[in-house]
DRENDOZA-604080 format. One record per residue: residue in three letters; residue number from 1; x, y, z of N, C-alpha, C, O in turn. Coordinates in nm, 3 decimals. Layout:
N
+------+------+---------+---------+---------+---------+---------+---------+---------+---------+---------+---------+---------+---------+
: resn : resi :    n_px :    n_py :    n_pz :   ca_px :   ca_py :   ca_pz :    c_px :    c_py :    c_pz :    o_px :    o_py :    o_pz :
+------+------+---------+---------+---------+---------+---------+---------+---------+---------+---------+---------+---------+---------+
:  ALA :  NUM :       X :       Y :       Z :       X :       Y :       Z :       X :       Y :       Z :       X :       Y :       Z :
...
+------+------+---------+---------+---------+---------+---------+---------+---------+---------+---------+---------+---------+---------+
//
This chain:
103
+------+------+---------+---------+---------+---------+---------+---------+---------+---------+---------+---------+---------+---------+
: resn : resi :    n_px :    n_py :    n_pz :   ca_px :   ca_py :   ca_pz :    c_px :    c_py :    c_pz :    o_px :    o_py :    o_pz :
+------+------+---------+---------+---------+---------+---------+---------+---------+---------+---------+---------+---------+---------+
:  UNK :    1 :   3.538 :  11.287 :   1.040 :   3.636 :  11.355 :   1.123 :   3.641 :  11.295 :   1.262 :   3.750 :  11.285 :   1.321 :
:  UNK :    2 :   3.528 :  11.254 :   1.318 :   3.523 :  11.199 :   1.450 :   3.595 :  11.064 :   1.453 :   3.658 :  11.030 :   1.553 :
:  UNK :    3 :   3.585 :  10.986 :   1.343 :   3.653 :  10.859 :   1.337 :   3.803 :  10.878 :   1.336 :   3.875 :  10.796 :   1.393 :
:  UNK :    4 :   3.852 :  10.979 :   1.277 :   3.996 :  11.010 :   1.271 :   4.046 :  11.038 :   1.412 :   4.151 :  10.987 :   1.451 :
:  UNK :    5 :   3.974 :  11.117 :   1.488 :   4.012 :  11.146 :   1.626 :   4.010 :  11.020 :   1.712 :   4.101 :  10.998 :   1.793 :
:  UNK :    6 :   3.908 :  10.940 :   1.695 :   3.899 :  10.816 :   1.773 :   4.020 :  10.723 :   1.740 :   4.080 :  10.664 :   1.829 :
:  UNK :    7 :   4.052 :  10.713 :   1.612 :   4.166 :  10.631 :   1.574 :   4.297 :  10.684 :   1.629 :   4.382 :  10.608 :   1.674 :
:  UNK :    8 :   4.314 :  10.815 :   1.624 :   4.434 :  10.878 :   1.679 :   4.444 :  10.855 :   1.831 :   4.552 :  10.827 :   1.884 :
:  UNK :    9 :   4.332 :  10.866 :   1.897 :   4.332 :  10.844 :   2.045 :   4.367 :  10.697 :   2.074 :   4.440 :  10.670 :   2.169 :
:  UNK :   10 :   4.318 :  10.606 :   1.997 :   4.350 :  10.462 :   2.018 :   4.501 :  10.439 :   2.001 :   4.562 :  10.366 :   2.079 :
:  UNK :   11 :   4.557 :  10.500 :   1.901 :   4.701 :  10.483 :   1.876 :   4.783 :  10.541 :   1.994 :   4.880 :  10.480 :   2.040 :
:  UNK :   12 :   4.742 :  10.658 :   2.043 :   4.809 :  10.721 :   2.155 :   4.796 :  10.636 :   2.281 :   4.894 :  10.617 :   2.353 :
:  UNK :   13 :   4.677 :  10.586 :   2.308 :   4.654 :  10.505 :   2.427 :   4.732 :  10.374 :   2.417 :   4.788 :  10.330 :   2.517 :
:  UNK :   14 :   4.739 :  10.311 :   2.302 :   4.817 :  10.188 :   2.287 :   4.966 :  10.216 :   2.302 :   5.036 :  10.137 :   2.365 :
:  UNK :   15 :   5.014 :  10.324 :   2.248 :   5.157 :  10.360 :   2.263 :   5.189 :  10.386 :   2.408 :   5.290 :  10.335 :   2.457 :
:  UNK :   16 :   5.110 :  10.463 :   2.477 :   5.134 :  10.490 :   2.616 :   5.121 :  10.366 :   2.702 :   5.197 :  10.346 :   2.796 :
:  UNK :   17 :   5.025 :  10.283 :   2.667 :   5.010 :  10.153 :   2.738 :   5.132 :  10.063 :   2.720 :   5.176 :   9.998 :   2.815 :
:  UNK :   18 :   5.185 :  10.060 :   2.602 :   5.307 :   9.979 :   2.579 :   5.426 :  10.037 :   2.656 :   5.507 :   9.963 :   2.711 :
:  UNK :   19 :   5.435 :  10.171 :   2.658 :   5.544 :  10.232 :   2.733 :   5.531 :  10.204 :   2.882 :   5.632 :  10.173 :   2.945 :
:  UNK :   20 :   5.414 :  10.215 :   2.939 :   5.392 :  10.188 :   3.080 :   5.419 :  10.040 :   3.110 :   5.479 :  10.008 :   3.213 :
:  UNK :   21 :   5.377 :   9.953 :   3.025 :   5.406 :   9.808 :   3.046 :   5.555 :   9.781 :   3.045 :   5.605 :   9.706 :   3.128 :
:  UNK :   22 :   5.627 :   9.842 :   2.952 :   5.771 :   9.822 :   2.947 :   5.838 :   9.876 :   3.070 :   5.925 :   9.811 :   3.127 :
:  UNK :   23 :   5.798 :   9.998 :   3.114 :   5.858 :  10.058 :   3.233 :   5.824 :   9.975 :   3.359 :   5.905 :   9.969 :   3.452 :
:  UNK :   24 :   5.706 :   9.913 :   3.362 :   5.665 :   9.838 :   3.478 :   5.730 :   9.700 :   3.485 :   5.765 :   9.654 :   3.594 :
:  UNK :   25 :   5.747 :   9.633 :   3.370 :   5.791 :   9.495 :   3.373 :   5.925 :   9.469 :   3.308 :   5.995 :   9.376 :   3.349 :
:  UNK :   26 :   5.964 :   9.549 :   3.208 :   6.082 :   9.519 :   3.130 :   6.205 :   9.601 :   3.162 :   6.316 :   9.564 :   3.124 :
:  UNK :   27 :   6.187 :   9.712 :   3.230 :   6.297 :   9.807 :   3.251 :   6.376 :   9.769 :   3.376 :   6.318 :   9.741 :   3.481 :
:  UNK :   28 :   6.508 :   9.770 :   3.364 :   6.593 :   9.742 :   3.481 :   6.660 :   9.872 :   3.522 :   6.725 :   9.937 :   3.440 :
:  UNK :   29 :   6.643 :   9.910 :   3.647 :   6.698 :  10.034 :   3.701 :   6.848 :  10.024 :   3.706 :   6.902 :   9.921 :   3.746 :
:  UNK :   30 :   6.915 :  10.129 :   3.668 :   7.060 :  10.140 :   3.672 :   7.097 :  10.259 :   3.760 :   7.023 :  10.358 :   3.763 :
:  UNK :   31 :   7.208 :  10.252 :   3.833 :   7.244 :  10.358 :   3.924 :   7.260 :  10.491 :   3.853 :   7.237 :  10.595 :   3.915 :
:  UNK :   32 :   7.299 :  10.493 :   3.723 :   7.311 :  10.615 :   3.650 :   7.176 :  10.685 :   3.631 :   7.172 :  10.806 :   3.608 :
:  UNK :   33 :   7.065 :  10.610 :   3.641 :   6.936 :  10.672 :   3.634 :   6.917 :  10.771 :   3.751 :   6.860 :  10.879 :   3.734 :
:  UNK :   34 :   6.966 :  10.733 :   3.867 :   6.960 :  10.821 :   3.986 :   7.048 :  10.941 :   3.967 :   7.008 :  11.052 :   4.005 :
:  UNK :   35 :   7.167 :  10.925 :   3.910 :   7.255 :  11.039 :   3.884 :   7.190 :  11.131 :   3.783 :   7.195 :  11.253 :   3.798 :
:  UNK :   36 :   7.132 :  11.075 :   3.681 :   7.062 :  11.157 :   3.580 :   6.951 :  11.235 :   3.640 :   6.933 :  11.352 :   3.606 :
:  UNK :   37 :   6.872 :  11.174 :   3.732 :   6.767 :  11.241 :   3.798 :   6.817 :  11.356 :   3.887 :   6.759 :  11.464 :   3.891 :
:  UNK :   38 :   6.928 :  11.329 :   3.957 :   6.988 :  11.433 :   4.042 :   7.032 :  11.552 :   3.958 :   7.008 :  11.666 :   3.997 :
:  UNK :   39 :   7.095 :  11.529 :   3.844 :   7.139 :  11.637 :   3.757 :   7.020 :  11.716 :   3.705 :   7.021 :  11.839 :   3.700 :
:  UNK :   40 :   6.915 :  11.640 :   3.665 :   6.794 :  11.705 :   3.613 :   6.729 :  11.796 :   3.716 :   6.694 :  11.910 :   3.685 :
:  UNK :   41 :   6.712 :  11.745 :   3.840 :   6.648 :  11.823 :   3.944 :   6.735 :  11.941 :   3.986 :   6.683 :  12.048 :   4.018 :
:  UNK :   42 :   6.868 :  11.922 :   3.985 :   6.959 :  12.034 :   4.018 :   6.944 :  12.146 :   3.916 :   6.964 :  12.262 :   3.950 :
:  UNK :   43 :   6.911 :  12.116 :   3.795 :   6.890 :  12.220 :   3.689 :   6.776 :  12.309 :   3.723 :   6.782 :  12.429 :   3.695 :
:  UNK :   44 :   6.672 :  12.255 :   3.785 :   6.559 :  12.341 :   3.827 :   6.603 :  12.440 :   3.930 :   6.562 :  12.556 :   3.927 :
:  UNK :   45 :   6.689 :  12.395 :   4.025 :   6.739 :  12.485 :   4.129 :   6.836 :  12.587 :   4.074 :   6.829 :  12.705 :   4.107 :
:  UNK :   46 :   6.928 :  12.541 :   3.989 :   7.031 :  12.629 :   3.933 :   6.967 :  12.741 :   3.850 :   7.004 :  12.857 :   3.864 :
:  UNK :   47 :   6.872 :  12.706 :   3.765 :   6.808 :  12.805 :   3.680 :   6.685 :  12.868 :   3.736 :   6.619 :  12.946 :   3.667 :
:  UNK :   48 :   6.651 :  12.836 :   3.862 :   6.531 :  12.887 :   3.923 :   6.528 :  13.037 :   3.943 :   6.422 :  13.099 :   3.941 :
:  UNK :   49 :   6.646 :  13.096 :   3.963 :   6.647 :  13.241 :   3.990 :   6.635 :  13.325 :   3.860 :   6.617 :  13.446 :   3.867 :
:  UNK :   50 :   6.646 :  13.261 :   3.744 :   6.641 :  13.332 :   3.616 :   6.500 :  13.371 :   3.580 :   6.476 :  13.480 :   3.528 :
:  UNK :   51 :   6.407 :  13.282 :   3.607 :   6.267 :  13.307 :   3.572 :   6.189 :  13.178 :   3.573 :   6.247 :  13.070 :   3.572 :
:  UNK :   52 :   6.060 :  13.188 :   3.576 :   5.976 :  13.067 :   3.588 :   5.989 :  12.974 :   3.464 :   5.997 :  12.852 :   3.478 :
:  UNK :   53 :   5.991 :  13.032 :   3.346 :   6.000 :  12.950 :   3.226 :   6.133 :  12.878 :   3.219 :   6.138 :  12.760 :   3.187 :
:  UNK :   54 :   6.240 :  12.950 :   3.248 :   6.375 :  12.890 :   3.243 :   6.387 :  12.790 :   3.357 :   6.453 :  12.688 :   3.340 :
:  UNK :   55 :   6.325 :  12.816 :   3.472 :   6.329 :  12.722 :   3.585 :   6.267 :  12.589 :   3.547 :   6.319 :  12.482 :   3.581 :
:  UNK :   56 :   6.153 :  12.598 :   3.475 :   6.088 :  12.475 :   3.433 :   6.171 :  12.399 :   3.332 :   6.181 :  12.276 :   3.337 :
:  UNK :   57 :   6.230 :  12.472 :   3.240 :   6.317 :  12.406 :   3.138 :   6.457 :  12.378 :   3.191 :   6.534 :  12.306 :   3.126 :
:  UNK :   58 :   6.493 :  12.433 :   3.309 :   6.627 :  12.421 :   3.361 :   6.672 :  12.280 :   3.384 :   6.790 :  12.248 :   3.367 :
:  UNK :   59 :   6.579 :  12.193 :   3.423 :   6.616 :  12.051 :   3.443 :   6.667 :  11.988 :   3.315 :   6.771 :  11.923 :   3.315 :
:  UNK :   60 :   6.598 :  12.007 :   3.211 :   6.636 :  11.951 :   3.082 :   6.760 :  12.019 :   3.028 :   6.846 :  11.954 :   2.968 :
:  UNK :   61 :   6.769 :  12.154 :   3.049 :   6.885 :  12.224 :   3.000 :   7.014 :  12.172 :   3.066 :   7.113 :  12.145 :   2.997 :
:  UNK :   62 :   7.012 :  12.157 :   3.200 :   7.133 :  12.106 :   3.268 :   7.157 :  11.960 :   3.234 :   7.272 :  11.918 :   3.221 :
:  UNK :   63 :   7.053 :  11.882 :   3.220 :   7.064 :  11.741 :   3.188 :   7.129 :  11.721 :   3.050 :   7.207 :  11.627 :   3.030 :
:  UNK :   64 :   7.098 :  11.807 :   2.958 :   7.157 :  11.798 :   2.824 :   7.295 :  11.862 :   2.820 :   7.382 :  11.815 :   2.746 :
:  UNK :   65 :   7.318 :  11.967 :   2.897 :   7.447 :  12.038 :   2.894 :   7.553 :  11.971 :   2.979 :   7.672 :  11.990 :   2.952 :
:  UNK :   66 :   7.517 :  11.893 :   3.077 :   7.611 :  11.832 :   3.168 :   7.718 :  11.748 :   3.097 :   7.836 :  11.762 :   3.129 :
:  UNK :   67 :   7.681 :  11.662 :   3.001 :   7.786 :  11.584 :   2.934 :   7.885 :  11.670 :   2.857 :   7.999 :  11.630 :   2.839 :
:  UNK :   68 :   7.844 :  11.786 :   2.813 :   7.936 :  11.873 :   2.737 :   8.049 :  11.925 :   2.829 :   8.159 :  11.954 :   2.782 :
:  UNK :   69 :   8.023 :  11.935 :   2.956 :   8.123 :  11.983 :   3.051 :   8.198 :  11.872 :   3.123 :   8.285 :  11.901 :   3.206 :
:  UNK :   70 :   8.167 :  11.746 :   3.096 :   8.231 :  11.634 :   3.160 :   8.361 :  11.599 :   3.085 :   8.355 :  11.568 :   2.966 :
:  UNK :   71 :   8.477 :  11.604 :   3.152 :   8.603 :  11.577 :   3.087 :   8.610 :  11.436 :   3.027 :   8.677 :  11.415 :   2.926 :
:  UNK :   72 :   8.543 :  11.342 :   3.087 :   8.551 :  11.204 :   3.034 :   8.487 :  11.190 :   2.900 :   8.517 :  11.095 :   2.827 :
:  UNK :   73 :   8.398 :  11.280 :   2.862 :   8.329 :  11.271 :   2.735 :   8.389 :  11.357 :   2.625 :   8.347 :  11.350 :   2.509 :
:  UNK :   74 :   8.490 :  11.438 :   2.662 :   8.554 :  11.519 :   2.559 :   8.653 :  11.434 :   2.480 :   8.710 :  11.339 :   2.533 :
:  UNK :   75 :   8.672 :  11.467 :   2.357 :   8.770 :  11.394 :   2.275 :   8.890 :  11.481 :   2.251 :   8.879 :  11.603 :   2.247 :
:  UNK :   76 :   9.004 :  11.417 :   2.235 :   9.128 :  11.494 :   2.206 :   9.124 :  11.540 :   2.062 :   9.059 :  11.478 :   1.977 :
:  UNK :   77 :   9.191 :  11.645 :   2.035 :   9.198 :  11.697 :   1.898 :   9.340 :  11.708 :   1.858 :   9.427 :  11.741 :   1.939 :
:  UNK :   78 :   9.365 :  11.682 :   1.731 :   9.503 :  11.693 :   1.680 :   9.539 :  11.837 :   1.666 :   9.456 :  11.925 :   1.688 :
:  UNK :   79 :   9.666 :  11.864 :   1.628 :   9.712 :  12.005 :   1.614 :   9.638 :  12.075 :   1.500 :   9.632 :  12.198 :   1.498 :
:  UNK :   80 :   9.584 :  12.001 :   1.407 :   9.508 :  12.063 :   1.295 :   9.367 :  12.100 :   1.339 :   9.297 :  12.170 :   1.266 :
:  UNK :   81 :   9.323 :  12.052 :   1.459 :   9.194 :  12.086 :   1.507 :   9.087 :  11.987 :   1.469 :   8.970 :  12.009 :   1.499 :
:  UNK :   82 :   9.124 :  11.877 :   1.403 :   9.022 :  11.781 :   1.367 :   9.010 :  11.677 :   1.480 :   9.109 :  11.643 :   1.546 :
:  UNK :   83 :   8.891 :  11.629 :   1.499 :   8.866 :  11.536 :   1.609 :   8.916 :  11.398 :   1.575 :   8.898 :  11.349 :   1.464 :
:  UNK :   84 :   8.979 :  11.336 :   1.673 :   9.017 :  11.195 :   1.654 :   8.908 :  11.115 :   1.721 :   8.911 :  11.095 :   1.843 :
:  UNK :   85 :   8.813 :  11.072 :   1.645 :   8.693 :  11.009 :   1.695 :   8.724 :  10.880 :   1.772 :   8.806 :  10.798 :   1.732 :
:  UNK :   86 :   8.654 :  10.867 :   1.883 :   8.669 :  10.745 :   1.964 :   8.787 :  10.749 :   2.057 :   8.806 :  10.654 :   2.134 :
:  UNK :   87 :   8.867 :  10.852 :   2.055 :   8.981 :  10.860 :   2.143 :   8.953 :  10.961 :   2.254 :   8.932 :  11.079 :   2.227 :
:  UNK :   88 :   8.953 :  10.915 :   2.377 :   8.929 :  11.010 :   2.485 :   9.061 :  11.062 :   2.536 :   9.165 :  11.001 :   2.514 :
:  UNK :   89 :   9.058 :  11.174 :   2.603 :   9.182 :  11.234 :   2.660 :   9.230 :  11.146 :   2.773 :   9.162 :  11.135 :   2.874 :
:  UNK :   90 :   9.343 :  11.085 :   2.757 :   9.393 :  11.000 :   2.862 :   9.543 :  11.008 :   2.867 :   9.606 :  11.060 :   2.775 :
:  UNK :   91 :   9.602 :  10.957 :   2.974 :   9.747 :  10.962 :   2.986 :   9.795 :  11.103 :   3.009 :   9.729 :  11.181 :   3.078 :
:  UNK :   92 :   9.912 :  11.138 :   2.953 :   9.968 :  11.273 :   2.971 :   9.969 :  11.353 :   2.843 :  10.038 :  11.454 :   2.834 :
:  UNK :   93 :   9.893 :  11.310 :   2.741 :   9.884 :  11.388 :   2.616 :   9.811 :  11.517 :   2.643 :   9.720 :  11.521 :   2.726 :
:  UNK :   94 :   9.849 :  11.619 :   2.574 :   9.779 :  11.748 :   2.586 :   9.672 :  11.759 :   2.474 :   9.693 :  11.719 :   2.360 :
:  UNK :   95 :   9.561 :  11.812 :   2.514 :   9.455 :  11.833 :   2.416 :   9.480 :  11.964 :   2.344 :   9.570 :  12.039 :   2.381 :
:  UNK :   96 :   9.401 :  11.993 :   2.243 :   9.425 :  12.110 :   2.161 :   9.402 :  12.242 :   2.240 :   9.450 :  12.349 :   2.200 :
:  UNK :   97 :   9.329 :  12.231 :   2.352 :   9.306 :  12.352 :   2.430 :   9.426 :  12.390 :   2.517 :   9.419 :  12.489 :   2.589 :
:  UNK :   98 :   9.536 :  12.312 :   2.512 :   9.657 :  12.346 :   2.583 :   9.664 :  12.289 :   2.722 :   9.771 :  12.291 :   2.784 :
:  UNK :   99 :   9.554 :  12.239 :   2.774 :   9.556 :  12.182 :   2.910 :   9.592 :  12.035 :   2.903 :   9.572 :  11.968 :   2.801 :
:  UNK :  100 :   9.646 :  11.988 :   3.012 :   9.677 :  11.846 :   3.021 :   9.548 :  11.768 :   3.028 :   9.449 :  11.815 :   3.085 :
:  UNK :  101 :   9.548 :  11.651 :   2.972 :   9.428 :  11.569 :   2.971 :   9.408 :  11.505 :   3.108 :   9.503 :  11.489 :   3.185 :
:  UNK :  102 :   9.288 :  11.469 :   3.137 :   9.258 :  11.404 :   3.265 :   9.314 :  11.262 :   3.264 :   9.337 :  11.202 :   3.159 :
:  UNK :  103 :   9.335 :  11.212 :   3.383 :   9.390 :  11.075 :   3.396 :   9.290 :  10.979 :   3.455 :   9.321 :  10.861 :   3.473 :
+------+------+---------+---------+---------+---------+---------+---------+---------+---------+---------+---------+---------+---------+
//
């Protein structure tokens, strides 16, 4: 049993070591990383008044929910309600929700 734990610890240490090495030497910072961090941290503030548990999870909640509310990531839908995959709302076409699409 002790050998199994030692082997599992080695695997975890090697995986974490590889991740740290990649983050230290192979990762190139992109400006969207800063935007993502800002959205994440804002989630802690936004959900902070709800309770401690929700405040802790609030960063991830807002980080995952933010793209759902971004107009650029919504897709237009046909009158039948089926999604036209890969087509974003653009120009002056109206989406199925009746609002004009963003330009």
